[in-house]
N, C-alpha and C positions, 0 to 999 in steps of 0.2 A: 738417360741412366736406366739400366735394366735392374730390377730388384726382383728376387725370388726368395721365399721363405716356405718352409713345409712345416706344418703343425696343425693342431686342432684348437678349437676355442679354449681360452684360458690356459694354454700350455706356452712353454718356452720353446723356441726353435731357432736355429742360426738363421741369419739373414745374409743373403749374398748380394752384393751391389757390384756391378761391373760398370766401368767408365764413369764413375761417380765424380761429381765436382761440388763444391761448395762455393758460394758467393756471398760477399759481404754486402753492407749496405748500398755502396756505389756500384754494385755488380761486379766488382773484379772477381774473377774466377780463380780458385786456389784448389790444389790437390789435397786430398785428406788420405790418411791411412788408419787402419785398426791395429791398436797396440794393446794386449792383454784385454781384449774386449771391449775397448773404449776407442771412439773415433777421435783422431788427433789431427788438428790442422796444422800444417806447417807453414809458419809465415816467418819472415826476417823482419822485424821493426825497422821501418825506414826504406825498405825495398820497394818502390813505387812502380819500377819498370819491370817487376816480377822476373829478376834473373837470379834470385836466390842470394844476393849480396848487396851492400850499400856501396855504390860507386858514384862517380861524378855525375852521372846522368840523374841519379835520385837527388844529389845535392842541388843540381840545376833546377829540378822540377820544384823543391821546396822554394828556392829562390825566386822562380816564376810565379808560384803562389802568393809569395810575399808582396810581389809588384803588382799583382792583379793580371798577369799574363797567362797563367794556367787555365786550361779548359774547365777545370774542376777544382774546388777548394776541398781538400780531404782532411777531416778532423784528426785524422792519425798522424798527421804532421806536426801536430802541437805538442812538442817534445817537452816543453818546459812548463806545460799544464796550467796555462793561463788563459785557457779559453778561445785563444786566437793563434792564427798561423802569423807569425811575426818575424823579425830580423834575429830575434834570439833563438827561433827554431832553425832558421837558415844557418845561423852559426853553429849551433849544437850539432847538427848533422855534418857539416863541413868539418868540424873538429873530431867527429867521431870517424868519418871517412879517412882522414889522414892519420888517425891513430893517437890523438892526443887525450881522448877520452875513452874509458873502456865500454861504455853502454849508452845507449840512447834513452 
């Protein structure tokens, strides 16, 4: 990431960042943008394969987490907020993916 800012001590100045990325705790890299002076990280809840939508690959990944076959267990997959990634979470993302529930 390249960062450039111009200003003096105790002054405000614009900050220009090019090729900037943000990573979450498991070091998944995400894009972010600046909207009205605030950084905005664009994430789609349930999008574990980072293609900007929840699809069958994401449903499969959660199912693999449930049965212990995924290479990593992501706390973001706990859609029913019971502190575990379990069959309820796999069912919820599957129901979302086929359009039976409006949100995760």
